[in-house]
C-alpha positions in Angstrom: -120.6 117.0 7.8 -117.5 118.6 6.2 -114.0 118.5 8.0 -113.4 122.5 7.9 -112.7 125.5 9.9 -116.4 126.4 10.8 -117.0 122.6 11.8 -113.8 122.2 14.4 -115.7 122.8 17.5 -118.1 120.1 16.4 -115.7 117.7 16.3 -115.4 115.5 19.6 -113.4 112.2 18.2 -110.0 113.9 17.8 -107.4 116.3 19.1 -107.9 119.4 17.1 -105.8 122.7 16.4 -105.7 125.7 18.4 -105.7 129.5 17.4 -101.5 129.5 17.6 -101.3 127.0 14.7 -104.5 127.9 12.9 -103.2 132.0 13.0 -99.7 131.2 12.2 -98.0 132.7 9.1 -96.4 130.7 6.7 -92.7 129.7 7.3 -92.0 126.4 5.1 -92.6 125.3 1.6 -92.9 122.0 1.6 -92.1 120.1 -2.1 -93.8 116.5 -2.2 -97.0 117.0 -0.3 -97.7 113.6 0.0 -99.3 111.1 3.2 -95.6 110.7 4.6 -95.2 114.4 5.0 -98.3 114.9 6.3 -98.1 112.2 9.2 -94.7 113.2 10.1 -93.0 116.5 9.4 -96.6 118.5 9.3 -97.5 116.8 12.2 -94.9 117.6 14.3 -94.5 121.0 12.9 -98.5 121.4 14.3 -97.5 120.7 17.4 -94.4 122.6 17.8 -97.0 125.9 16.9 -99.6 124.3 19.4 -97.1 124.0 22.2 -94.1 126.6 21.3 -95.9 129.2 18.8 -94.1 130.6 16.0 -94.8 131.3 12.1 -94.4 128.0 10.6 -97.2 127.1 8.5 -96.5 125.3 5.5 -97.6 125.4 1.9 -97.4 122.2 0.0 -96.5 121.9 -3.3 -97.4 118.5 -5.3 -95.1 118.2 -8.3 -96.7 116.0 -10.6 -94.5 116.8 -13.5 -91.9 115.2 -11.6 -94.4 112.0 -11.4 -94.8 111.5 -14.7 -98.7 112.4 -14.4 -100.6 115.1 -16.2 -101.6 117.7 -14.0 -105.1 116.8 -12.9 -108.0 119.5 -13.4 -109.1 118.8 -9.9 -107.3 117.1 -6.9 -105.3 117.4 -3.7 -105.2 121.0 -3.9 -109.2 121.6 -4.1 -109.6 119.0 -1.5 -107.7 120.6 0.7 -109.5 124.1 0.0 -112.5 122.7 0.5 -111.3 121.7 4.1 -110.0 124.8 4.9 -106.7 122.6 4.5 -107.4 121.1 7.7 -106.7 116.9 7.6 -106.6 114.5 10.0 -103.9 111.7 11.1 -105.3 108.3 12.2 -102.6 106.7 14.3 -103.5 102.7 14.2 -101.9 100.0 16.4 -104.0 97.0 15.6 -107.4 97.2 16.9 -106.8 100.8 18.4 -107.1 104.0 16.5 -106.6 107.4 17.6 -107.3 110.8 15.6 -105.4 114.3 15.5 -106.8 117.3 13.2 -103.9 118.8 11.8 -103.9 122.6 11.5 -100.2 123.5 10.1 -101.2 123.9 6.2 -101.8 127.1 5.1 -102.6 126.4 1.3 -101.9 123.4 -1.5 -100.3 124.0 -4.6 -99.9 122.1 -8.1 -96.1 122.6 -9.5 -98.0 124.1 -12.8 -98.5 127.0 -10.6 -94.7 128.3 -10.8 -95.2 132.0 -10.2 -97.4 131.4 -7.1 -94.8 128.7 -5.8 -91.8 130.9 -6.6 -93.4 134.0 -4.7 -93.8 131.8 -1.5 -90.2 130.3 -2.0 -88.6 133.8 -2.5 -90.4 135.6 0.6 -88.2 136.5 3.3 -90.8 134.8 5.7 -90.2 131.6 4.2 -87.2 130.1 6.0 -87.1 126.2 5.2 -87.9 124.4 2.2 -88.3 120.9 2.8 -88.8 117.9 0.5 -90.1 114.4 0.6 -89.9 113.5 -3.3 -88.9 110.3 -3.6 -85.4 108.8 -4.8 -86.2 109.5 -8.0 -87.2 113.1 -7.5 -83.5 113.9 -7.3 -82.9 113.1 -10.9 -79.7 111.9 -10.1 -77.6 108.5 -10.7 -78.3 106.7 -7.7 -74.6 104.9 -8.0 -72.9 108.2 -7.8 -74.8 110.7 -6.7 -74.3 113.4 -9.1 -77.0 115.0 -11.2 -78.4 113.3 -14.5 -77.7 116.1 -16.9 -80.0 114.1 -19.9 -83.0 113.5 -17.7 -85.7 115.0 -19.4 -86.7 117.2 -16.2 -83.4 118.5 -15.9 -82.8 119.5 -19.6 -86.3 121.5 -19.8 -85.3 123.3 -16.7 -82.1 124.4 -17.6 -83.3 125.9 -21.0 -86.5 127.3 -18.8 -85.2 128.2 -15.4 -88.3 130.6 -15.0 -90.9 127.6 -15.7 -89.3 124.9 -13.8 -90.9 121.3 -13.6 -88.6 119.6 -11.1 -87.7 119.8 -7.6 -84.2 120.8 -8.2 -85.2 123.0 -10.9 -87.6 125.1 -7.9 -84.7 125.3 -5.7 -82.2 126.5 -7.8 -84.7 129.3 -9.7 -85.8 130.2 -6.1 -82.0 130.6 -4.7 -81.2 132.4 -7.8 -84.1 134.7 -7.2 -83.0 135.5 -3.4 -79.4 135.7 -4.5 -80.2 138.5 -7.0 -82.4 140.2 -4.6 -80.3 140.2 -1.6 -82.7 137.9 0.6 -81.1 135.3 3.0 -81.3 131.8 1.6 -84.0 129.1 2.7 -82.2 126.0 4.0 -83.0 123.1 1.8 -84.3 120.4 4.0 -84.2 116.8 2.5 -86.3 114.0 4.3 -85.8 111.4 1.8 -84.8 107.7 2.1 -81.4 108.7 0.5 -77.7 107.9 2.5 -76.3 111.4 3.1 -79.2 112.7 1.7 -78.5 116.5 2.3 -75.1 116.0 0.6 -77.0 114.3 -2.2 -79.0 117.3 -2.6 -76.5 119.6 -2.2 -74.5 117.7 -4.9 -77.2 118.2 -7.7 -78.5 121.5 -6.7 -74.5 122.5 -7.2 -74.3 120.4 -10.6 -77.6 122.3 -11.7 -76.3 125.5 -10.9 -72.7 125.1 -12.2 -74.7 123.7 -15.7 -76.8 126.9 -15.5 -74.5 130.1 -14.2 -71.3 128.9 -12.6 -71.5 132.1 -10.4 -74.6 131.2 -8.8 -73.3 127.7 -7.8 -70.5 129.5 -6.0 -72.8 131.0 -4.2 -74.9 128.7 -3.3 -71.7 126.6 -2.3 -70.7 129.7 -0.2 -74.2 130.6 1.4 -76.3 127.6 1.8 -76.6 124.8 4.2 -77.9 121.4 3.3 -78.4 119.3 6.6 -78.8 116.0 6.6 -82.0 114.1 8.1 -83.4 110.7 9.1 -87.3 110.2 9.0 -89.0 107.1 10.0 -92.9 106.4 10.4 -94.6 103.7 8.3 -97.3 105.8 6.3 -99.3 103.3 3.8 -101.2 104.8 0.9 -104.6 105.9 1.9 -107.2 104.1 0.4 -110.8 104.5 -0.1 -111.7 102.4 2.8 -109.1 104.3 5.0 -111.1 107.5 4.3 -114.7 106.0 5.0 -113.5 104.5 8.5 -111.6 107.7 9.0 -114.4 109.9 8.4 -117.0 107.7 10.5 -114.7 107.8 13.4 -114.1 111.3 13.1 -117.7 112.4 12.6 -116.9 114.4 9.5 -115.9 114.0 6.0 -112.4 114.1 5.5 -111.1 113.2 1.9 -107.4 114.6 2.7 -106.9 112.1 5.9 -104.0 109.6 6.4 -103.1 106.6 8.3 -100.3 105.7 10.1 -98.5 103.7 13.3 -97.6 105.1 16.9 -93.7 105.1 16.3 -92.4 108.3 15.0 -88.7 109.2 14.7 -86.6 112.4 12.9 -82.9 112.5 13.3 -81.6 116.1 12.1 -78.2 117.9 11.4 -78.3 120.7 13.4 -77.0 123.0 10.2 -79.5 125.7 9.2 -79.2 129.3 7.3 -81.5 131.1 9.8 -84.3 130.2 12.1 -85.9 126.8 12.1 -89.0 125.3 14.6 -87.9 124.2 17.7 -89.0 120.7 17.1 -86.9 118.8 19.6 -88.5 121.0 22.4 -92.1 119.4 22.1 -93.8 116.8 23.5 -92.8 114.4 20.9 -90.1 112.1 21.5 -87.6 110.7 19.1 -86.9 114.0 17.6 -82.8 114.5 17.6 -80.8 117.4 16.4 -77.0 116.1 16.1 -74.0 117.0 14.5 -74.1 113.7 12.7 -77.1 111.7 11.1 -75.1 109.3 8.8 -75.0 106.6 11.4 -78.6 106.8 11.9 -79.3 107.1 8.1 -77.4 103.6 7.7 -79.2 102.1 10.5 -82.9 103.1 9.2 -81.7 102.5 5.2 -80.5 99.2 6.0 -82.2 97.8 9.1 -85.8 99.4 8.3 -85.8 100.4 4.7 -83.8 97.0 3.7 -86.1 94.6 5.6 -89.2 96.5 4.0 -88.0 96.1 0.6 -87.0 92.1 1.3 -90.6 91.6 2.3 -91.7 93.5 -0.4 -90.3 91.8 -3.2 -90.4 88.2 -1.8 -93.7 88.8 -0.2 -95.3 90.5 -3.2 -94.1 87.4 -5.2 -95.5 85.0 -2.8 -98.7 86.3 -3.3 -99.0 88.4 -0.2 -100.4 91.9 -0.6 -99.3 93.7 3.1 -96.3 93.6 5.2 -98.6 92.5 8.3 -99.8 89.5 6.0 -96.1 88.7 4.6 -94.7 88.5 8.2 -97.1 86.6 9.8 -95.7 83.7 7.8 -93.1 82.3 10.2 -90.7 81.5 7.3 -90.7 85.4 6.2 -90.3 86.6 9.7 -87.4 84.3 10.6 -85.8 85.2 7.4 -86.0 89.1 7.9 -85.1 88.6 11.9 -81.4 86.7 10.2 -80.9 89.5 7.6 -81.1 92.1 10.4 -79.3 90.2 13.1 -76.7 88.4 10.7 -76.2 90.4 7.4 -77.1 94.2 8.5 -76.3 94.4 11.8 -72.3 94.5 11.6 -72.9 97.4 9.0 -74.7 99.5 11.8 -72.6 101.3 13.8 -74.8 104.2 16.2 -74.2 105.3 19.7 -76.8 105.5 22.0 -79.2 103.0 20.3 -80.1 99.7 21.7 -79.6 97.8 18.6 -81.4 94.5 19.9 -84.6 96.4 20.9 -84.7 98.3 17.9 -84.7 95.4 15.7 -87.6 93.6 18.2 -89.5 96.8 17.4 -89.4 96.9 13.7 -90.9 93.2 13.9 -93.9 94.5 16.1 -94.0 97.6 14.0 -94.5 95.0 10.5 -97.1 92.8 12.4 -99.3 96.1 12.9 -102.6 94.8 11.3 -103.9 98.8 11.5 -101.1 99.4 8.8 -102.5 97.8 5.4 -99.3 98.3 3.9 -99.1 97.0 0.6 -96.3 95.1 -0.7 -96.8 96.6 -4.1 -96.4 99.8 -3.2 -93.0 99.6 -1.4 -91.9 97.8 -4.3 -92.0 100.8 -6.7 -88.9 102.5 -7.9 -86.9 99.7 -6.9 -84.0 101.2 -9.5 -83.9 104.1 -7.0 -83.9 102.2 -3.8 -81.5 99.1 -4.1 -77.9 100.9 -4.1 -79.1 102.3 -0.3 -81.3 99.7 0.9 -79.4 96.4 -0.4 -76.1 97.1 -2.5 -74.4 99.5 0.2 -74.8 96.6 2.8 -73.4 94.1 0.3 -70.4 96.2 -0.4 -69.5 96.5 3.2 -69.8 92.6 3.9 -67.5 92.1 0.7 -65.0 94.8 2.4 -65.1 93.6 6.1 -65.6 89.6 5.2 -69.5 89.4 6.2 -71.3 87.1 4.2 -74.5 88.2 2.7 -76.4 85.8 0.8 -79.6 86.6 2.2 -79.8 90.0 0.5 -78.5 88.6 -2.8 -81.8 86.7 -2.5 -83.6 89.9 -2.0 -81.9 91.4 -4.9 -83.0 88.3 -7.1 -86.6 88.9 -5.9 -86.2 92.4 -7.3 -84.9 91.0 -10.7 -87.8 88.3 -10.8 -90.3 91.0 -9.8 -89.4 93.5 -12.6 -89.7 90.7 -15.3 -93.4 91.5 -15.0 -94.6 88.3 -14.1 -95.0 86.7 -10.9 -94.6 83.1 -9.9 -98.3 82.2 -10.9 -97.9 83.7 -13.9 -100.2 87.0 -13.2 -98.8 90.2 -14.5 -97.1 92.8 -12.4 -97.5 96.5 -12.8 -94.2 97.4 -12.4 -94.2 100.9 -11.4 -89.9 102.2 -11.9 -88.5 104.8 -14.1 -86.1 101.8 -15.7 -88.9 99.5 -16.1 -88.6 99.7 -20.0 -84.9 98.8 -19.3 -86.0 95.9 -17.4 -88.3 94.5 -19.9 -86.0 94.8 -22.5 -83.4 92.6 -20.7 -86.3 89.6 -19.6 -87.3 89.9 -23.3 -83.8 89.4 -24.7 -82.0 87.0 -22.0 -85.2 84.8 -20.9 -83.8 81.9 -22.3 -80.6 82.3 -19.7 -80.4 83.5 -16.4 -76.7 84.3 -16.4 -77.3 86.3 -19.2 -80.2 88.0 -17.4 -78.2 88.7 -14.1 -75.3 89.9 -16.2 -77.1 92.3 -18.4 -78.6 93.8 -14.9 -75.3 94.0 -13.6 -74.2 96.1 -16.5 -76.8 98.9 -15.4 -74.5 101.2 -14.0 -76.7 103.7 -12.5 -77.7 101.0 -10.0 -74.7 98.7 -9.6 -71.0 99.8 -8.6 -68.2 98.5 -11.0 -66.8 96.7 -8.1 -69.9 94.9 -7.1 -70.9 94.3 -10.7 -67.8 92.4 -11.2 -67.9 90.2 -8.1 -68.2 86.6 -9.0 -69.4 85.6 -5.8 -72.2 87.9 -6.2 -73.0 87.3 -9.6 -73.1 83.5 -9.0 -75.3 83.9 -5.8 -78.1 86.2 -7.8 -78.1 83.3 -10.6 -78.5 80.6 -8.4 -81.3 82.3 -6.1 -83.3 83.4 -9.3 -83.3 80.0 -10.6 -84.8 78.8 -7.3 -87.3 81.5 -7.4 -88.1 80.7 -10.7 -88.4 76.7 -10.4 -89.3 76.4 -6.9 -91.0 79.7 -6.1 -90.4 82.0 -2.9 -91.5 79.5 -0.1 -89.6 76.6 -1.1 -86.6 79.1 -1.7 -86.7 80.6 1.7 -87.1 76.9 3.3 -84.2 76.0 1.2 -82.2 78.8 2.4 -82.7 78.3 5.9 -81.8 74.8 5.9 -78.6 75.6 3.9 -77.5 78.3 6.4 -78.9 76.2 9.5 -81.5 78.9 10.8 -84.4 77.7 13.3 -87.9 78.8 11.9 -89.4 80.8 14.9 
């Protein structure tokens, strides 16, 4: 039996949509229709329409061009269409799994369906265009936050604005049409892991529009709000084993399902151009509308994402395939908690949050064996993630006299990871837009780790000039890269904890 509308009344193992959300009209276009969005914003919007009504159905867009992949002949669009755009969210905590069928999606499109996508994005009924396009989808320099005008997608879109390939090109193209037709602009709502993500999105959109048509840039600056937001939920990449297990429990074949954890959080700057769903008024907790998202962003990016990436690079090099496997090792668990308490927490300042409880909860979330969150998946695109996950915290330490040797060790582990060879000599499939740069550094300077580190620090799209010139930071990187190379991760961690008098817990 296939999951679809005609079979909904036969589903007894899951919560299912009601007529409110099934019959609603489109109000949101989402760029980057991946597993995270389906388990987070789409689920929250689904519950909002179920409980409160409103026309907030979602049109999802998968931007394969921006991901550097060819447009597939079959894929997510067809799979969703075959299921009447229904899918299941499986919430797992160790051995317990609950299911919810989501009815918030109207249609899923590929980015080559430009005319149809822009028709939705320029419709008066669409009030929000949200994004989860990952850090690299912003076509920007992570160290400065400015648009990379030499990015191939940007070059293409500036010359062909009616046929955009990038998410930024789609936003500007749609806003241009709405301006020309006198339609109130939608609110661009970024949900990606970038510090001050709304400000970053505004900057790259304005940079793009300025290159395209300065008058358009002025109109966007005067008329369009770009709220910041912080999203939090661990959503691993869905595997064939996940699909088989969820379909079996559901009693229906679901090729579009996703797995996630019980925890969910969404903090949104209450700054919209027009109407929005009343997400914060639903039965879901941890949804907050606020005037200042930035402290929440820093907390999440540094404590969760920073330690997640530390687990990914160190854990993968040590041979651990998942976060749960890695954190089950007492050395890793102790090191990660040390990072949270001694090196990261001093840079986190957020009112109304019990930080100790938040850190305890993070460790519990990492230990959840229901989530087979692969270290390799988290390790992707490190060049786009390092500034906000590691380097800003290290810079805070430099400016406020907080020692951060553990974060330097994590950065050194990243440098070792992108060499493309793990500590057992096996090849690593490094997925990163700068992978060729890293390969060249290692090929050219492999005989001298000092030269390797120096070459990495010259990558000014990642490292700020201030941090790159910091001799203490550089020497820490050389020392830890040498230890990782000579001793491996486990012995390096043990030596680190002995040196810093950290008791294994």
